[in-house]
N, C-alpha and C positions, 0 to 999 in steps of 0.2 A: 873687499870682503863683503860689505853690505850688498853691493850689486850682485855678487854671486849668490848670496842668500835669497835675495828677491827673485832672481831667475830660477833658483832651485825650488822656490815655493810656487812658481808658476804665475807670479804677479808682475813680471816684467822681463827684461833682458839685460845682460851685461855687455858693455862695450869694452873691447880690448884695445889698449892704446896702439896706434900705428908704430910709434917709436918708444922703445923702453930705454930709460937711462941706465947707465952702467951699474947703478946701485940696485937695480931691479924694482924700484918703486913704481907704483901704478900712477902715472900722471897722464892725463888727457891734455892734448895741445891742439894747435891750429890744424894739424894734419888729420885730426879726428872728427872735424865738424861734419863731414858727410856721413861718417859712421854713426854719429850721435843722431843726426837727422833721420837716417834710415831706421834706427832703433826706436825712436819716438813714433815714427809713422807706423811701424810694425805693432807696437804696443797699443796704439790708438785704434788700429784696425781689428785687432783680435779680441772679441768679446770675452774669451776665456781669461785673458789677463785682467780685465776689469772685474769679472766675477770673482776671481781668486783674490784680487786686492781688496774687494769689499769684504770677503770672508775674513781675511787677515785683519782688517780694520775692526770688524765686529769682535774678533778674538782679543785684540789688544784693548778695546774698550771694556771688555768683560774681565780683564785681568786686573787684580788689585794693584794699586800703586804702592810704592815704597812707604809713603806716609800712612796708608791704610794698614799695611802689614805691621808697621811699628806700633800703631795704635792698638792693634789686636794683641800685641805682645806685652804692652804695658799693663802693669797691675791696676786693677780698678779698686778704688776705695769705697 
């Protein structure tokens, strides 16, 4: 799911497993090495992935942490 969200945000790509277990879980294995390598090379070559990842990083840094939010909710004496 995280890979799908990263891909949808334009910051990377998702690799679909070559073989899916019967329980439909997403597990990458030895058969996926070439797919992973291709995906990494693609992401490194596309400046748009880097730019989008940097934007997401800035957004995440600007977002309050749980600790900051709790501190804002606590009564001040």
